[in-house]
PDB file with SEQRES, HELIX, SHEET and CRYST1 records, atoms N, CA, C and O in Angstrom:
SEQRES   1 A   42  MET GLN THR PHE HIS GLU LEU PRO LEU PRO PRO PHE LEU          
SEQRES   2 A   42  ALA ASN GLN SER LEU HIS PHE GLN ASP TRP TYR LEU ASP          
SEQRES   3 A   42  GLY ALA PHE LEU TYR SER THR GLU ARG LEU THR VAL PRO          
SEQRES   4 A   42  ILE ILE LYS                                                  
SHEET    1 AA1 2 GLN A  16  PHE A  20  0                                        
SHEET    2 AA1 2 LEU A  36  ILE A  40 -1                                        
SHEET    1 AA2 2 TRP A  23  ASP A  26  0                                        
SHEET    2 AA2 2 PHE A  29  SER A  32 -1                                        
CRYST1    1.000    1.000    1.000  90.00  90.00  90.00 P 1           1          
ATOM      1  N   MET A   1      91.434  85.584  90.890  1.00  0.00           N  
ATOM      2  CA  MET A   1      90.137  86.093  91.250  1.00  0.00           C  
ATOM      3  C   MET A   1      90.172  87.615  91.227  1.00  0.00           C  
ATOM      4  O   MET A   1      91.066  88.226  91.812  1.00  0.00           O  
ATOM      5  N   GLN A   2      89.220  88.219  90.566  1.00  0.00           N  
ATOM      6  CA  GLN A   2      89.142  89.671  90.484  1.00  0.00           C  
ATOM      7  C   GLN A   2      88.075  90.186  91.438  1.00  0.00           C  
ATOM      8  O   GLN A   2      87.000  89.602  91.571  1.00  0.00           O  
ATOM      9  N   THR A   3      88.392  91.274  92.086  1.00  0.00           N  
ATOM     10  CA  THR A   3      87.433  91.930  92.968  1.00  0.00           C  
ATOM     11  C   THR A   3      87.196  93.331  92.430  1.00  0.00           C  
ATOM     12  O   THR A   3      88.147  94.059  92.143  1.00  0.00           O  
ATOM     13  N   PHE A   4      85.945  93.707  92.294  1.00  0.00           N  
ATOM     14  CA  PHE A   4      85.602  95.019  91.772  1.00  0.00           C  
ATOM     15  C   PHE A   4      84.943  95.835  92.877  1.00  0.00           C  
ATOM     16  O   PHE A   4      84.108  95.337  93.633  1.00  0.00           O  
ATOM     17  N   HIS A   5      85.341  97.096  92.947  1.00  0.00           N  
ATOM     18  CA  HIS A   5      84.772  98.015  93.925  1.00  0.00           C  
ATOM     19  C   HIS A   5      84.253  99.230  93.177  1.00  0.00           C  
ATOM     20  O   HIS A   5      84.942  99.770  92.312  1.00  0.00           O  
ATOM     21  N   GLU A   6      83.068  99.655  93.499  1.00  0.00           N  
ATOM     22  CA  GLU A   6      82.509 100.862  92.905  1.00  0.00           C  
ATOM     23  C   GLU A   6      82.837 102.053  93.796  1.00  0.00           C  
ATOM     24  O   GLU A   6      82.561 102.039  94.995  1.00  0.00           O  
ATOM     25  N   LEU A   7      83.426 103.077  93.199  1.00  0.00           N  
ATOM     26  CA  LEU A   7      83.779 104.303  93.912  1.00  0.00           C  
ATOM     27  C   LEU A   7      83.185 105.489  93.169  1.00  0.00           C  
ATOM     28  O   LEU A   7      83.166 105.483  91.939  1.00  0.00           O  
ATOM     29  N   PRO A   8      82.703 106.500  93.870  1.00  0.00           N  
ATOM     30  CA  PRO A   8      82.207 107.695  93.175  1.00  0.00           C  
ATOM     31  C   PRO A   8      83.386 108.433  92.530  1.00  0.00           C  
ATOM     32  O   PRO A   8      84.418 108.653  93.163  1.00  0.00           O  
ATOM     33  N   LEU A   9      83.214 108.804  91.281  1.00  0.00           N  
ATOM     34  CA  LEU A   9      84.270 109.488  90.541  1.00  0.00           C  
ATOM     35  C   LEU A   9      83.822 110.894  90.168  1.00  0.00           C  
ATOM     36  O   LEU A   9      82.631 111.129  89.962  1.00  0.00           O  
ATOM     37  N   PRO A  10      84.761 111.831  90.080  1.00  0.00           N  
ATOM     38  CA  PRO A  10      84.389 113.180  89.650  1.00  0.00           C  
ATOM     39  C   PRO A  10      83.905 113.144  88.196  1.00  0.00           C  
ATOM     40  O   PRO A  10      84.388 112.328  87.412  1.00  0.00           O  
ATOM     41  N   PRO A  11      82.966 114.008  87.825  1.00  0.00           N  
ATOM     42  CA  PRO A  11      82.376 113.964  86.486  1.00  0.00           C  
ATOM     43  C   PRO A  11      83.377 114.224  85.362  1.00  0.00           C  
ATOM     44  O   PRO A  11      83.163 113.754  84.245  1.00  0.00           O  
ATOM     45  N   PHE A  12      84.453 114.950  85.618  1.00  0.00           N  
ATOM     46  CA  PHE A  12      85.412 115.264  84.554  1.00  0.00           C  
ATOM     47  C   PHE A  12      86.342 114.091  84.223  1.00  0.00           C  
ATOM     48  O   PHE A  12      87.071 114.152  83.234  1.00  0.00           O  
ATOM     49  N   LEU A  13      86.330 113.044  85.017  1.00  0.00           N  
ATOM     50  CA  LEU A  13      87.203 111.893  84.791  1.00  0.00           C  
ATOM     51  C   LEU A  13      86.572 110.987  83.746  1.00  0.00           C  
ATOM     52  O   LEU A  13      85.502 110.422  83.973  1.00  0.00           O  
ATOM     53  N   ALA A  14      87.232 110.846  82.599  1.00  0.00           N  
ATOM     54  CA  ALA A  14      86.702 110.045  81.495  1.00  0.00           C  
ATOM     55  C   ALA A  14      87.171 108.590  81.625  1.00  0.00           C  
ATOM     56  O   ALA A  14      87.972 108.257  82.498  1.00  0.00           O  
ATOM     57  N   ASN A  15      86.654 107.735  80.738  1.00  0.00           N  
ATOM     58  CA  ASN A  15      87.125 106.343  80.705  1.00  0.00           C  
ATOM     59  C   ASN A  15      88.603 106.347  80.333  1.00  0.00           C  
ATOM     60  O   ASN A  15      88.991 106.893  79.300  1.00  0.00           O  
ATOM     61  N   GLN A  16      89.399 105.754  81.159  1.00  0.00           N  
ATOM     62  CA  GLN A  16      90.843 105.697  80.940  1.00  0.00           C  
ATOM     63  C   GLN A  16      91.433 104.682  81.895  1.00  0.00           C  
ATOM     64  O   GLN A  16      90.713 104.056  82.672  1.00  0.00           O  
ATOM     65  N   SER A  17      92.735 104.520  81.837  1.00  0.00           N  
ATOM     66  CA  SER A  17      93.426 103.631  82.772  1.00  0.00           C  
ATOM     67  C   SER A  17      94.437 104.442  83.573  1.00  0.00           C  
ATOM     68  O   SER A  17      95.135 105.297  83.027  1.00  0.00           O  
ATOM     69  N   LEU A  18      94.508 104.169  84.857  1.00  0.00           N  
ATOM     70  CA  LEU A  18      95.516 104.787  85.717  1.00  0.00           C  
ATOM     71  C   LEU A  18      96.609 103.765  85.959  1.00  0.00           C  
ATOM     72  O   LEU A  18      96.329 102.582  86.154  1.00  0.00           O  
ATOM     73  N   HIS A  19      97.855 104.217  85.945  1.00  0.00           N  
ATOM     74  CA  HIS A  19      98.997 103.331  86.136  1.00  0.00           C  
ATOM     75  C   HIS A  19      99.763 103.768  87.380  1.00  0.00           C  
ATOM     76  O   HIS A  19     100.033 104.955  87.566  1.00  0.00           O  
ATOM     77  N   PHE A  20     100.111 102.811  88.225  1.00  0.00           N  
ATOM     78  CA  PHE A  20     100.853 103.076  89.454  1.00  0.00           C  
ATOM     79  C   PHE A  20     102.125 102.238  89.458  1.00  0.00           C  
ATOM     80  O   PHE A  20     102.105 101.060  89.100  1.00  0.00           O  
ATOM     81  N   GLN A  21     103.224 102.852  89.864  1.00  0.00           N  
ATOM     82  CA  GLN A  21     104.497 102.146  89.989  1.00  0.00           C  
ATOM     83  C   GLN A  21     105.340 102.898  91.015  1.00  0.00           C  
ATOM     84  O   GLN A  21     105.281 104.124  91.104  1.00  0.00           O  
ATOM     85  N   ASP A  22     106.117 102.154  91.780  1.00  0.00           N  
ATOM     86  CA  ASP A  22     106.949 102.762  92.818  1.00  0.00           C  
ATOM     87  C   ASP A  22     108.409 102.443  92.556  1.00  0.00           C  
ATOM     88  O   ASP A  22     108.740 101.365  92.061  1.00  0.00           O  
ATOM     89  N   TRP A  23     109.268 103.370  92.885  1.00  0.00           N  
ATOM     90  CA  TRP A  23     110.714 103.194  92.785  1.00  0.00           C  
ATOM     91  C   TRP A  23     111.303 103.371  94.180  1.00  0.00           C  
ATOM     92  O   TRP A  23     110.871 104.241  94.937  1.00  0.00           O  
ATOM     93  N   TYR A  24     112.281 102.551  94.514  1.00  0.00           N  
ATOM     94  CA  TYR A  24     112.910 102.703  95.820  1.00  0.00           C  
ATOM     95  C   TYR A  24     114.393 102.387  95.729  1.00  0.00           C  
ATOM     96  O   TYR A  24     114.832 101.592  94.898  1.00  0.00           O  
ATOM     97  N   LEU A  25     115.144 103.025  96.598  1.00  0.00           N  
ATOM     98  CA  LEU A  25     116.594 102.915  96.640  1.00  0.00           C  
ATOM     99  C   LEU A  25     116.993 102.058  97.828  1.00  0.00           C  
ATOM    100  O   LEU A  25     116.573 102.315  98.956  1.00  0.00           O  
ATOM    101  N   ASP A  26     117.803 101.039  97.574  1.00  0.00           N  
ATOM    102  CA  ASP A  26     118.302 100.159  98.630  1.00  0.00           C  
ATOM    103  C   ASP A  26     119.820 100.155  98.535  1.00  0.00           C  
ATOM    104  O   ASP A  26     120.409  99.415  97.749  1.00  0.00           O  
ATOM    105  N   GLY A  27     120.440 101.000  99.354  1.00  0.00           N  
ATOM    106  CA  GLY A  27     121.897 101.148  99.262  1.00  0.00           C  
ATOM    107  C   GLY A  27     122.256 101.794  97.938  1.00  0.00           C  
ATOM    108  O   GLY A  27     121.813 102.905  97.648  1.00  0.00           O  
ATOM    109  N   ALA A  28     123.061 101.102  97.124  1.00  0.00           N  
ATOM    110  CA  ALA A  28     123.476 101.628  95.825  1.00  0.00           C  
ATOM    111  C   ALA A  28     122.575 101.122  94.696  1.00  0.00           C  
ATOM    112  O   ALA A  28     122.857 101.398  93.530  1.00  0.00           O  
ATOM    113  N   PHE A  29     121.510 100.397  95.004  1.00  0.00           N  
ATOM    114  CA  PHE A  29     120.669  99.789  93.979  1.00  0.00           C  
ATOM    115  C   PHE A  29     119.299 100.455  93.926  1.00  0.00           C  
ATOM    116  O   PHE A  29     118.701 100.755  94.959  1.00  0.00           O  
ATOM    117  N   LEU A  30     118.813 100.682  92.706  1.00  0.00           N  
ATOM    118  CA  LEU A  30     117.500 101.266  92.471  1.00  0.00           C  
ATOM    119  C   LEU A  30     116.573 100.159  91.971  1.00  0.00           C  
ATOM    120  O   LEU A  30     116.881  99.478  90.993  1.00  0.00           O  
ATOM    121  N   TYR A  31     115.452  99.988  92.639  1.00  0.00           N  
ATOM    122  CA  TYR A  31     114.494  98.941  92.288  1.00  0.00           C  
ATOM    123  C   TYR A  31     113.153  99.582  91.953  1.00  0.00           C  
ATOM    124  O   TYR A  31     112.868 100.712  92.347  1.00  0.00           O  
ATOM    125  N   SER A  32     112.340  98.836  91.219  1.00  0.00           N  
ATOM    126  CA  SER A  32     110.982  99.303  90.947  1.00  0.00           C  
ATOM    127  C   SER A  32     110.004  98.162  91.157  1.00  0.00           C  
ATOM    128  O   SER A  32     110.354  96.989  91.021  1.00  0.00           O  
ATOM    129  N   THR A  33     108.777  98.522  91.490  1.00  0.00           N  
ATOM    130  CA  THR A  33     107.723  97.520  91.613  1.00  0.00           C  
ATOM    131  C   THR A  33     107.126  97.285  90.229  1.00  0.00           C  
ATOM    132  O   THR A  33     107.371  98.054  89.299  1.00  0.00           O  
ATOM    133  N   GLU A  34     106.346  96.221  90.101  1.00  0.00           N  
ATOM    134  CA  GLU A  34     105.640  96.000  88.849  1.00  0.00           C  
ATOM    135  C   GLU A  34     104.532  97.038  88.727  1.00  0.00           C  
ATOM    136  O   GLU A  34     103.974  97.494  89.725  1.00  0.00           O  
ATOM    137  N   ARG A  35     104.227  97.399  87.496  1.00  0.00           N  
ATOM    138  CA  ARG A  35     103.194  98.410  87.276  1.00  0.00           C  
ATOM    139  C   ARG A  35     101.811  97.814  87.538  1.00  0.00           C  
ATOM    140  O   ARG A  35     101.520  96.688  87.134  1.00  0.00           O  
ATOM    141  N   LEU A  36     100.982  98.574  88.208  1.00  0.00           N  
ATOM    142  CA  LEU A  36      99.607  98.192  88.473  1.00  0.00           C  
ATOM    143  C   LEU A  36      98.717  99.098  87.606  1.00  0.00           C  
ATOM    144  O   LEU A  36      98.799 100.323  87.698  1.00  0.00           O  
ATOM    145  N   THR A  37      97.881  98.498  86.777  1.00  0.00           N  
ATOM    146  CA  THR A  37      96.983  99.240  85.908  1.00  0.00           C  
ATOM    147  C   THR A  37      95.559  99.101  86.431  1.00  0.00           C  
ATOM    148  O   THR A  37      95.073  97.993  86.661  1.00  0.00           O  
ATOM    149  N   VAL A  38      94.898 100.241  86.616  1.00  0.00           N  
ATOM    150  CA  VAL A  38      93.521 100.257  87.113  1.00  0.00           C  
ATOM    151  C   VAL A  38      92.653 100.916  86.051  1.00  0.00           C  
ATOM    152  O   VAL A  38      92.783 102.117  85.814  1.00  0.00           O  
ATOM    153  N   PRO A  39      91.764 100.150  85.402  1.00  0.00           N  
ATOM    154  CA  PRO A  39      90.883 100.768  84.408  1.00  0.00           C  
ATOM    155  C   PRO A  39      89.757 101.546  85.083  1.00  0.00           C  
ATOM    156  O   PRO A  39      89.151 101.071  86.043  1.00  0.00           O  
ATOM    157  N   ILE A  40      89.486 102.741  84.575  1.00  0.00           N  
ATOM    158  CA  ILE A  40      88.386 103.569  85.061  1.00  0.00           C  
ATOM    159  C   ILE A  40      87.264 103.454  84.033  1.00  0.00           C  
ATOM    160  O   ILE A  40      87.420 103.873  82.887  1.00  0.00           O  
ATOM    161  N   ILE A  41      86.146 102.890  84.444  1.00  0.00           N  
ATOM    162  CA  ILE A  41      85.015 102.671  83.550  1.00  0.00           C  
ATOM    163  C   ILE A  41      83.787 103.337  84.152  1.00  0.00           C  
ATOM    164  O   ILE A  41      83.426 103.066  85.297  1.00  0.00           O  
ATOM    165  N   LYS A  42      83.155 104.196  83.392  1.00  0.00           N  
ATOM    166  CA  LYS A  42      81.950 104.890  83.880  1.00  0.00           C  
ATOM    167  C   LYS A  42      80.733 104.320  83.211  1.00  0.00           C  
ATOM    168  O   LYS A  42      79.616 104.762  83.480  1.00  0.00           O  
TER     169      LYS A  42                                                      
END                                                                             
């Protein structure tokens, strides 16, 4: 199920996709989260 939220965006922000990913260290191991892609549509 997809949920869409409308947020006011600055006028200079064009149609594009934003990508988010986190990296974290657990002892001697480096892990990453899955990438989250958020499309920006005006």
